mmCIF file of the N, C-alpha and C atoms, coordinates in Angstrom:
data_MODEL
# 
_entry.id   MODEL 
# 
loop_
_atom_site.group_PDB 
_atom_site.id 
_atom_site.type_symbol 
_atom_site.label_atom_id 
_atom_site.label_alt_id 
_atom_site.label_comp_id 
_atom_site.label_asym_id 
_atom_site.label_entity_id 
_atom_site.label_seq_id 
_atom_site.pdbx_PDB_ins_code 
_atom_site.Cartn_x 
_atom_site.Cartn_y 
_atom_site.Cartn_z 
_atom_site.occupancy 
_atom_site.B_iso_or_equiv 
_atom_site.pdbx_formal_charge 
_atom_site.auth_seq_id 
_atom_site.auth_comp_id 
_atom_site.auth_asym_id 
_atom_site.auth_atom_id 
_atom_site.pdbx_PDB_model_num 
ATOM 1   N N  . MET A 1 1  ? 38.425 67.782 -128.837 1.00 0.00 ? 1  MET A N  1 
ATOM 2   C CA . MET A 1 1  ? 38.843 69.041 -128.264 1.00 0.00 ? 1  MET A CA 1 
ATOM 3   C C  . MET A 1 1  ? 38.633 69.012 -126.757 1.00 0.00 ? 1  MET A C  1 
ATOM 4   N N  . LYS A 1 2  ? 39.494 69.692 -126.074 1.00 0.00 ? 2  LYS A N  1 
ATOM 5   C CA . LYS A 1 2  ? 39.420 69.757 -124.629 1.00 0.00 ? 2  LYS A CA 1 
ATOM 6   C C  . LYS A 1 2  ? 38.307 70.714 -124.197 1.00 0.00 ? 2  LYS A C  1 
ATOM 7   N N  . LYS A 1 3  ? 37.543 70.309 -123.197 1.00 0.00 ? 3  LYS A N  1 
ATOM 8   C CA . LYS A 1 3  ? 36.446 71.138 -122.700 1.00 0.00 ? 3  LYS A CA 1 
ATOM 9   C C  . LYS A 1 3  ? 37.008 72.312 -121.904 1.00 0.00 ? 3  LYS A C  1 
ATOM 10  N N  . ASN A 1 4  ? 36.511 73.511 -122.186 1.00 0.00 ? 4  ASN A N  1 
ATOM 11  C CA . ASN A 1 4  ? 36.953 74.683 -121.436 1.00 0.00 ? 4  ASN A CA 1 
ATOM 12  C C  . ASN A 1 4  ? 35.796 75.620 -121.075 1.00 0.00 ? 4  ASN A C  1 
ATOM 13  N N  . VAL A 1 5  ? 34.559 75.158 -121.257 1.00 0.00 ? 5  VAL A N  1 
ATOM 14  C CA . VAL A 1 5  ? 33.373 75.935 -120.903 1.00 0.00 ? 5  VAL A CA 1 
ATOM 15  C C  . VAL A 1 5  ? 32.545 75.095 -119.935 1.00 0.00 ? 5  VAL A C  1 
ATOM 16  N N  . GLY A 1 6  ? 32.210 75.660 -118.803 1.00 0.00 ? 6  GLY A N  1 
ATOM 17  C CA . GLY A 1 6  ? 31.427 74.886 -117.839 1.00 0.00 ? 6  GLY A CA 1 
ATOM 18  C C  . GLY A 1 6  ? 30.564 75.761 -116.954 1.00 0.00 ? 6  GLY A C  1 
ATOM 19  N N  . GLY A 1 7  ? 29.663 75.126 -116.249 1.00 0.00 ? 7  GLY A N  1 
ATOM 20  C CA . GLY A 1 7  ? 28.829 75.784 -115.244 1.00 0.00 ? 7  GLY A CA 1 
ATOM 21  C C  . GLY A 1 7  ? 27.937 76.883 -115.767 1.00 0.00 ? 7  GLY A C  1 
ATOM 22  N N  . ILE A 1 8  ? 27.977 78.004 -115.072 1.00 0.00 ? 8  ILE A N  1 
ATOM 23  C CA . ILE A 1 8  ? 27.143 79.159 -115.389 1.00 0.00 ? 8  ILE A CA 1 
ATOM 24  C C  . ILE A 1 8  ? 27.460 79.669 -116.797 1.00 0.00 ? 8  ILE A C  1 
ATOM 25  N N  . ASP A 1 9  ? 28.717 79.619 -117.186 1.00 0.00 ? 9  ASP A N  1 
ATOM 26  C CA . ASP A 1 9  ? 29.142 80.064 -118.510 1.00 0.00 ? 9  ASP A CA 1 
ATOM 27  C C  . ASP A 1 9  ? 28.407 79.284 -119.604 1.00 0.00 ? 9  ASP A C  1 
ATOM 28  N N  . LYS A 1 10 ? 28.304 77.982 -119.435 1.00 0.00 ? 10 LYS A N  1 
ATOM 29  C CA . LYS A 1 10 ? 27.625 77.122 -120.409 1.00 0.00 ? 10 LYS A CA 1 
ATOM 30  C C  . LYS A 1 10 ? 26.139 77.489 -120.509 1.00 0.00 ? 10 LYS A C  1 
ATOM 31  N N  . ILE A 1 11 ? 25.489 77.631 -119.383 1.00 0.00 ? 11 ILE A N  1 
ATOM 32  C CA . ILE A 1 11 ? 24.058 77.948 -119.355 1.00 0.00 ? 11 ILE A CA 1 
ATOM 33  C C  . ILE A 1 11 ? 23.809 79.321 -119.985 1.00 0.00 ? 11 ILE A C  1 
ATOM 34  N N  . ALA A 1 12 ? 24.641 80.293 -119.661 1.00 0.00 ? 12 ALA A N  1 
ATOM 35  C CA . ALA A 1 12 ? 24.486 81.641 -120.210 1.00 0.00 ? 12 ALA A CA 1 
ATOM 36  C C  . ALA A 1 12 ? 24.652 81.642 -121.727 1.00 0.00 ? 12 ALA A C  1 
ATOM 37  N N  . ARG A 1 13 ? 25.620 80.897 -122.229 1.00 0.00 ? 13 ARG A N  1 
ATOM 38  C CA . ARG A 1 13 ? 25.845 80.825 -123.681 1.00 0.00 ? 13 ARG A CA 1 
ATOM 39  C C  . ARG A 1 13 ? 24.638 80.208 -124.391 1.00 0.00 ? 13 ARG A C  1 
ATOM 40  N N  . ILE A 1 14 ? 24.091 79.149 -123.831 1.00 0.00 ? 14 ILE A N  1 
ATOM 41  C CA . ILE A 1 14 ? 22.948 78.483 -124.455 1.00 0.00 ? 14 ILE A CA 1 
ATOM 42  C C  . ILE A 1 14 ? 21.723 79.401 -124.447 1.00 0.00 ? 14 ILE A C  1 
ATOM 43  N N  . VAL A 1 15 ? 21.465 80.053 -123.323 1.00 0.00 ? 15 VAL A N  1 
ATOM 44  C CA . VAL A 1 15 ? 20.299 80.940 -123.212 1.00 0.00 ? 15 VAL A CA 1 
ATOM 45  C C  . VAL A 1 15 ? 20.438 82.135 -124.152 1.00 0.00 ? 15 VAL A C  1 
ATOM 46  N N  . VAL A 1 16 ? 21.590 82.787 -124.153 1.00 0.00 ? 16 VAL A N  1 
ATOM 47  C CA . VAL A 1 16 ? 21.797 83.960 -125.007 1.00 0.00 ? 16 VAL A CA 1 
ATOM 48  C C  . VAL A 1 16 ? 21.742 83.569 -126.483 1.00 0.00 ? 16 VAL A C  1 
ATOM 49  N N  . GLY A 1 17 ? 22.382 82.466 -126.831 1.00 0.00 ? 17 GLY A N  1 
ATOM 50  C CA . GLY A 1 17 ? 22.361 82.012 -128.217 1.00 0.00 ? 17 GLY A CA 1 
ATOM 51  C C  . GLY A 1 17 ? 20.957 81.699 -128.697 1.00 0.00 ? 17 GLY A C  1 
ATOM 52  N N  . ALA A 1 18 ? 20.195 80.976 -127.891 1.00 0.00 ? 18 ALA A N  1 
ATOM 53  C CA . ALA A 1 18 ? 18.822 80.632 -128.271 1.00 0.00 ? 18 ALA A CA 1 
ATOM 54  C C  . ALA A 1 18 ? 17.957 81.888 -128.371 1.00 0.00 ? 18 ALA A C  1 
ATOM 55  N N  . LEU A 1 19 ? 18.131 82.817 -127.446 1.00 0.00 ? 19 LEU A N  1 
ATOM 56  C CA . LEU A 1 19 ? 17.367 84.062 -127.472 1.00 0.00 ? 19 LEU A CA 1 
ATOM 57  C C  . LEU A 1 19 ? 17.657 84.862 -128.741 1.00 0.00 ? 19 LEU A C  1 
ATOM 58  N N  . LEU A 1 20 ? 18.913 84.977 -129.117 1.00 0.00 ? 20 LEU A N  1 
ATOM 59  C CA . LEU A 1 20 ? 19.264 85.709 -130.333 1.00 0.00 ? 20 LEU A CA 1 
ATOM 60  C C  . LEU A 1 20 ? 18.662 85.059 -131.574 1.00 0.00 ? 20 LEU A C  1 
ATOM 61  N N  . ILE A 1 21 ? 18.684 83.733 -131.620 1.00 0.00 ? 21 ILE A N  1 
ATOM 62  C CA . ILE A 1 21 ? 18.116 83.029 -132.768 1.00 0.00 ? 21 ILE A CA 1 
ATOM 63  C C  . ILE A 1 21 ? 16.605 83.240 -132.835 1.00 0.00 ? 21 ILE A C  1 
ATOM 64  N N  . VAL A 1 22 ? 15.931 83.165 -131.704 1.00 0.00 ? 22 VAL A N  1 
ATOM 65  C CA . VAL A 1 22 ? 14.482 83.391 -131.675 1.00 0.00 ? 22 VAL A CA 1 
ATOM 66  C C  . VAL A 1 22 ? 14.159 84.820 -132.124 1.00 0.00 ? 22 VAL A C  1 
ATOM 67  N N  . LEU A 1 23 ? 14.929 85.788 -131.656 1.00 0.00 ? 23 LEU A N  1 
ATOM 68  C CA . LEU A 1 23 ? 14.702 87.171 -132.058 1.00 0.00 ? 23 LEU A CA 1 
ATOM 69  C C  . LEU A 1 23 ? 14.942 87.360 -133.553 1.00 0.00 ? 23 LEU A C  1 
ATOM 70  N N  . ALA A 1 24 ? 15.899 86.633 -134.110 1.00 0.00 ? 24 ALA A N  1 
ATOM 71  C CA . ALA A 1 24 ? 16.152 86.701 -135.557 1.00 0.00 ? 24 ALA A CA 1 
ATOM 72  C C  . ALA A 1 24 ? 15.002 86.062 -136.328 1.00 0.00 ? 24 ALA A C  1 
ATOM 73  N N  . LEU A 1 25 ? 14.483 84.966 -135.831 1.00 0.00 ? 25 LEU A N  1 
ATOM 74  C CA . LEU A 1 25 ? 13.373 84.285 -136.506 1.00 0.00 ? 25 LEU A CA 1 
ATOM 75  C C  . LEU A 1 25 ? 12.107 85.129 -136.522 1.00 0.00 ? 25 LEU A C  1 
ATOM 76  N N  . THR A 1 26 ? 11.893 85.882 -135.468 1.00 0.00 ? 26 THR A N  1 
ATOM 77  C CA . THR A 1 26 ? 10.694 86.720 -135.398 1.00 0.00 ? 26 THR A CA 1 
ATOM 78  C C  . THR A 1 26 ? 10.886 88.058 -136.115 1.00 0.00 ? 26 THR A C  1 
ATOM 79  N N  . GLY A 1 27 ? 12.107 88.341 -136.552 1.00 0.00 ? 27 GLY A N  1 
ATOM 80  C CA . GLY A 1 27 ? 12.374 89.582 -137.266 1.00 0.00 ? 27 GLY A CA 1 
ATOM 81  C C  . GLY A 1 27 ? 12.599 90.775 -136.365 1.00 0.00 ? 27 GLY A C  1 
ATOM 82  N N  . THR A 1 28 ? 12.728 90.544 -135.085 1.00 0.00 ? 28 THR A N  1 
ATOM 83  C CA . THR A 1 28 ? 12.904 91.631 -134.130 1.00 0.00 ? 28 THR A CA 1 
ATOM 84  C C  . THR A 1 28 ? 14.258 92.321 -134.284 1.00 0.00 ? 28 THR A C  1 
ATOM 85  N N  . ILE A 1 29 ? 15.326 91.554 -134.466 1.00 0.00 ? 29 ILE A N  1 
ATOM 86  C CA . ILE A 1 29 ? 16.660 92.157 -134.563 1.00 0.00 ? 29 ILE A CA 1 
ATOM 87  C C  . ILE A 1 29 ? 17.327 91.922 -135.916 1.00 0.00 ? 29 ILE A C  1 
ATOM 88  N N  . GLY A 1 30 ? 16.643 91.317 -136.837 1.00 0.00 ? 30 GLY A N  1 
ATOM 89  C CA . GLY A 1 30 ? 17.198 91.125 -138.172 1.00 0.00 ? 30 GLY A CA 1 
ATOM 90  C C  . GLY A 1 30 ? 18.168 89.964 -138.256 1.00 0.00 ? 30 GLY A C  1 
ATOM 91  N N  . VAL A 1 31 ? 18.940 89.952 -139.331 1.00 0.00 ? 31 VAL A N  1 
ATOM 92  C CA . VAL A 1 31 ? 19.827 88.819 -139.598 1.00 0.00 ? 31 VAL A CA 1 
ATOM 93  C C  . VAL A 1 31 ? 20.993 88.729 -138.626 1.00 0.00 ? 31 VAL A C  1 
ATOM 94  N N  . TRP A 1 32 ? 21.317 89.814 -137.934 1.00 0.00 ? 32 TRP A N  1 
ATOM 95  C CA . TRP A 1 32 ? 22.418 89.775 -136.971 1.00 0.00 ? 32 TRP A CA 1 
ATOM 96  C C  . TRP A 1 32 ? 22.135 88.830 -135.807 1.00 0.00 ? 32 TRP A C  1 
ATOM 97  N N  . GLY A 1 33 ? 20.902 88.496 -135.598 1.00 0.00 ? 33 GLY A N  1 
ATOM 98  C CA . GLY A 1 33 ? 20.552 87.559 -134.534 1.00 0.00 ? 33 GLY A CA 1 
ATOM 99  C C  . GLY A 1 33 ? 21.094 86.163 -134.767 1.00 0.00 ? 33 GLY A C  1 
ATOM 100 N N  . TRP A 1 34 ? 21.388 85.855 -136.019 1.00 0.00 ? 34 TRP A N  1 
ATOM 101 C CA . TRP A 1 34 ? 21.927 84.532 -136.331 1.00 0.00 ? 34 TRP A CA 1 
ATOM 102 C C  . TRP A 1 34 ? 23.328 84.329 -135.772 1.00 0.00 ? 34 TRP A C  1 
ATOM 103 N N  . ILE A 1 35 ? 23.952 85.387 -135.286 1.00 0.00 ? 35 ILE A N  1 
ATOM 104 C CA . ILE A 1 35 ? 25.245 85.250 -134.614 1.00 0.00 ? 35 ILE A CA 1 
ATOM 105 C C  . ILE A 1 35 ? 25.077 84.433 -133.333 1.00 0.00 ? 35 ILE A C  1 
ATOM 106 N N  . GLY A 1 36 ? 23.826 84.265 -132.891 1.00 0.00 ? 36 GLY A N  1 
ATOM 107 C CA . GLY A 1 36 ? 23.524 83.453 -131.713 1.00 0.00 ? 36 GLY A CA 1 
ATOM 108 C C  . GLY A 1 36 ? 23.888 81.986 -131.887 1.00 0.00 ? 36 GLY A C  1 
ATOM 109 N N  . VAL A 1 37 ? 24.130 81.564 -133.118 1.00 0.00 ? 37 VAL A N  1 
ATOM 110 C CA . VAL A 1 37 ? 24.561 80.189 -133.368 1.00 0.00 ? 37 VAL A CA 1 
ATOM 111 C C  . VAL A 1 37 ? 25.914 79.926 -132.698 1.00 0.00 ? 37 VAL A C  1 
ATOM 112 N N  . VAL A 1 38 ? 26.763 80.946 -132.661 1.00 0.00 ? 38 VAL A N  1 
ATOM 113 C CA . VAL A 1 38 ? 28.109 80.777 -132.085 1.00 0.00 ? 38 VAL A CA 1 
ATOM 114 C C  . VAL A 1 38 ? 28.055 80.481 -130.583 1.00 0.00 ? 38 VAL A C  1 
ATOM 115 N N  . PRO A 1 39 ? 27.423 81.329 -129.755 1.00 0.00 ? 39 PRO A N  1 
ATOM 116 C CA . PRO A 1 39 ? 27.379 80.984 -128.331 1.00 0.00 ? 39 PRO A CA 1 
ATOM 117 C C  . PRO A 1 39 ? 26.581 79.714 -128.053 1.00 0.00 ? 39 PRO A C  1 
ATOM 118 N N  . LEU A 1 40 ? 25.547 79.459 -128.856 1.00 0.00 ? 40 LEU A N  1 
ATOM 119 C CA . LEU A 1 40 ? 24.771 78.238 -128.674 1.00 0.00 ? 40 LEU A CA 1 
ATOM 120 C C  . LEU A 1 40 ? 25.649 77.007 -128.908 1.00 0.00 ? 40 LEU A C  1 
ATOM 121 N N  . ALA A 1 41 ? 26.403 77.012 -129.986 1.00 0.00 ? 41 ALA A N  1 
ATOM 122 C CA . ALA A 1 41 ? 27.278 75.872 -130.304 1.00 0.00 ? 41 ALA A CA 1 
ATOM 123 C C  . ALA A 1 41 ? 28.385 75.703 -129.269 1.00 0.00 ? 41 ALA A C  1 
ATOM 124 N N  . THR A 1 42 ? 29.012 76.806 -128.853 1.00 0.00 ? 42 THR A N  1 
ATOM 125 C CA . THR A 1 42 ? 30.095 76.683 -127.871 1.00 0.00 ? 42 THR A CA 1 
ATOM 126 C C  . THR A 1 42 ? 29.555 76.210 -126.524 1.00 0.00 ? 42 THR A C  1 
ATOM 127 N N  . GLY A 1 43 ? 28.327 76.592 -126.197 1.00 0.00 ? 43 GLY A N  1 
ATOM 128 C CA . GLY A 1 43 ? 27.722 76.113 -124.955 1.00 0.00 ? 43 GLY A CA 1 
ATOM 129 C C  . GLY A 1 43 ? 27.361 74.640 -125.020 1.00 0.00 ? 43 GLY A C  1 
ATOM 130 N N  . LEU A 1 44 ? 26.838 74.198 -126.162 1.00 0.00 ? 44 LEU A N  1 
ATOM 131 C CA . LEU A 1 44 ? 26.455 72.795 -126.305 1.00 0.00 ? 44 LEU A CA 1 
ATOM 132 C C  . LEU A 1 44 ? 27.659 71.854 -126.396 1.00 0.00 ? 44 LEU A C  1 
ATOM 133 N N  . PHE A 1 45 ? 28.724 72.323 -127.033 1.00 0.00 ? 45 PHE A N  1 
ATOM 134 C CA . PHE A 1 45 ? 29.909 71.471 -127.201 1.00 0.00 ? 45 PHE A CA 1 
ATOM 135 C C  . PHE A 1 45 ? 30.945 71.657 -126.100 1.00 0.00 ? 45 PHE A C  1 
ATOM 136 N N  . ASN A 1 46 ? 30.696 72.564 -125.164 1.00 0.00 ? 46 ASN A N  1 
ATOM 137 C CA . ASN A 1 46 ? 31.581 72.803 -124.016 1.00 0.00 ? 46 ASN A CA 1 
ATOM 138 C C  . ASN A 1 46 ? 32.989 73.215 -124.403 1.00 0.00 ? 46 ASN A C  1 
ATOM 139 N N  . THR A 1 47 ? 33.150 73.810 -125.552 1.00 0.00 ? 47 THR A N  1 
ATOM 140 C CA . THR A 1 47 ? 34.477 74.255 -125.953 1.00 0.00 ? 47 THR A CA 1 
ATOM 141 C C  . THR A 1 47 ? 34.385 75.578 -126.702 1.00 0.00 ? 47 THR A C  1 
ATOM 142 N N  . CYS A 1 48 ? 35.315 76.475 -126.419 1.00 0.00 ? 48 CYS A N  1 
ATOM 143 C CA . CYS A 1 48 ? 35.339 77.788 -127.042 1.00 0.00 ? 48 CYS A CA 1 
ATOM 144 C C  . CYS A 1 48 ? 36.746 78.050 -127.582 1.00 0.00 ? 48 CYS A C  1 
ATOM 145 N N  . PRO A 1 49 ? 36.886 78.190 -128.898 1.00 0.00 ? 49 PRO A N  1 
ATOM 146 C CA . PRO A 1 49 ? 38.205 78.448 -129.471 1.00 0.00 ? 49 PRO A CA 1 
ATOM 147 C C  . PRO A 1 49 ? 38.855 79.734 -128.937 1.00 0.00 ? 49 PRO A C  1 
ATOM 148 N N  . ALA A 1 50 ? 38.063 80.766 -128.684 1.00 0.00 ? 50 ALA A N  1 
ATOM 149 C CA . ALA A 1 50 ? 38.614 82.014 -128.150 1.00 0.00 ? 50 ALA A CA 1 
ATOM 150 C C  . ALA A 1 50 ? 39.187 81.796 -126.748 1.00 0.00 ? 50 ALA A C  1 
ATOM 151 N N  . TYR A 1 51 ? 38.509 81.002 -125.942 1.00 0.00 ? 51 TYR A N  1 
ATOM 152 C CA . TYR A 1 51 ? 39.026 80.681 -124.606 1.00 0.00 ? 51 TYR A CA 1 
ATOM 153 C C  . TYR A 1 51 ? 40.365 79.962 -124.710 1.00 0.00 ? 51 TYR A C  1 
ATOM 154 N N  . LYS A 1 52 ? 40.486 79.072 -125.666 1.00 0.00 ? 52 LYS A N  1 
ATOM 155 C CA . LYS A 1 52 ? 41.739 78.336 -125.847 1.00 0.00 ? 52 LYS A CA 1 
ATOM 156 C C  . LYS A 1 52 ? 42.881 79.293 -126.181 1.00 0.00 ? 52 LYS A C  1 
ATOM 157 N N  . LEU A 1 53 ? 42.621 80.252 -127.074 1.00 0.00 ? 53 LEU A N  1 
ATOM 158 C CA . LEU A 1 53 ? 43.643 81.228 -127.445 1.00 0.00 ? 53 LEU A CA 1 
ATOM 159 C C  . LEU A 1 53 ? 44.052 82.116 -126.271 1.00 0.00 ? 53 LEU A C  1 
ATOM 160 N N  . LEU A 1 54 ? 43.073 82.458 -125.429 1.00 0.00 ? 54 LEU A N  1 
ATOM 161 C CA . LEU A 1 54 ? 43.341 83.350 -124.303 1.00 0.00 ? 54 LEU A CA 1 
ATOM 162 C C  . LEU A 1 54 ? 43.772 82.618 -123.034 1.00 0.00 ? 54 LEU A C  1 
ATOM 163 N N  . GLY A 1 55 ? 43.714 81.280 -123.056 1.00 0.00 ? 55 GLY A N  1 
ATOM 164 C CA . GLY A 1 55 ? 44.102 80.491 -121.881 1.00 0.00 ? 55 GLY A CA 1 
ATOM 165 C C  . GLY A 1 55 ? 43.079 80.501 -120.766 1.00 0.00 ? 55 GLY A C  1 
ATOM 166 N N  . ILE A 1 56 ? 41.825 80.706 -121.109 1.00 0.00 ? 56 ILE A N  1 
ATOM 167 C CA . ILE A 1 56 ? 40.749 80.747 -120.105 1.00 0.00 ? 56 ILE A CA 1 
ATOM 168 C C  . ILE A 1 56 ? 40.088 79.379 -120.022 1.00 0.00 ? 56 ILE A C  1 
ATOM 169 N N  . ASN A 1 57 ? 39.729 78.962 -118.830 1.00 0.00 ? 57 ASN A N  1 
ATOM 170 C CA . ASN A 1 57 ? 39.056 77.690 -118.633 1.00 0.00 ? 57 ASN A CA 1 
ATOM 171 C C  . ASN A 1 57 ? 38.059 77.838 -117.487 1.00 0.00 ? 57 ASN A C  1 
ATOM 172 N N  . THR A 1 58 ? 36.748 77.724 -117.793 1.00 0.00 ? 58 THR A N  1 
ATOM 173 C CA . THR A 1 58 ? 35.728 77.810 -116.750 1.00 0.00 ? 58 THR A CA 1 
ATOM 174 C C  . THR A 1 58 ? 35.186 76.436 -116.374 1.00 0.00 ? 58 THR A C  1 
ATOM 175 N N  . CYS A 1 59 ? 35.716 75.392 -116.984 1.00 0.00 ? 59 CYS A N  1 
ATOM 176 C CA . CYS A 1 59 ? 35.292 74.033 -116.696 1.00 0.00 ? 59 CYS A CA 1 
ATOM 177 C C  . CYS A 1 59 ? 36.176 73.483 -115.581 1.00 0.00 ? 59 CYS A C  1 
ATOM 178 N N  . LYS A 1 60 ? 35.544 73.067 -114.501 1.00 0.00 ? 60 LYS A N  1 
ATOM 179 C CA . LYS A 1 60 ? 36.324 72.597 -113.348 1.00 0.00 ? 60 LYS A CA 1 
ATOM 180 C C  . LYS A 1 60 ? 36.920 71.214 -113.566 1.00 0.00 ? 60 LYS A C  1 
ATOM 181 N N  . ILE A 1 61 ? 36.224 70.363 -114.324 1.00 0.00 ? 61 ILE A N  1 
ATOM 182 C CA . ILE A 1 61 ? 36.698 68.992 -114.555 1.00 0.00 ? 61 ILE A CA 1 
ATOM 183 C C  . ILE A 1 61 ? 37.066 68.843 -116.021 1.00 0.00 ? 61 ILE A C  1 
ATOM 184 N N  . ASN A 1 62 ? 38.329 68.553 -116.290 1.00 0.00 ? 62 ASN A N  1 
ATOM 185 C CA . ASN A 1 62 ? 38.775 68.303 -117.657 1.00 0.00 ? 62 ASN A CA 1 
ATOM 186 C C  . ASN A 1 62 ? 39.001 66.810 -117.845 1.00 0.00 ? 62 ASN A C  1 
ATOM 187 N N  . LYS A 1 63 ? 38.321 66.252 -118.831 1.00 0.00 ? 63 LYS A N  1 
ATOM 188 C CA . LYS A 1 63 ? 38.479 64.819 -119.089 1.00 0.00 ? 63 LYS A CA 1 
ATOM 189 C C  . LYS A 1 63 ? 39.242 64.613 -120.382 1.00 0.00 ? 63 LYS A C  1 
# 
């Protein structure tokens, strides 16, 4: 898949995803915190299917 997530966007996705998962593990926000897997995965793999559908690209270098 073509990379379309980069820079600050990538870091924000990883931080928010990890935070949601930690909050779910501690029971602070319940099972909805597991939705943090989605931004975490898109940040780690540098690709977002929603961005592809919308034609958005925050990655400056496409290989």
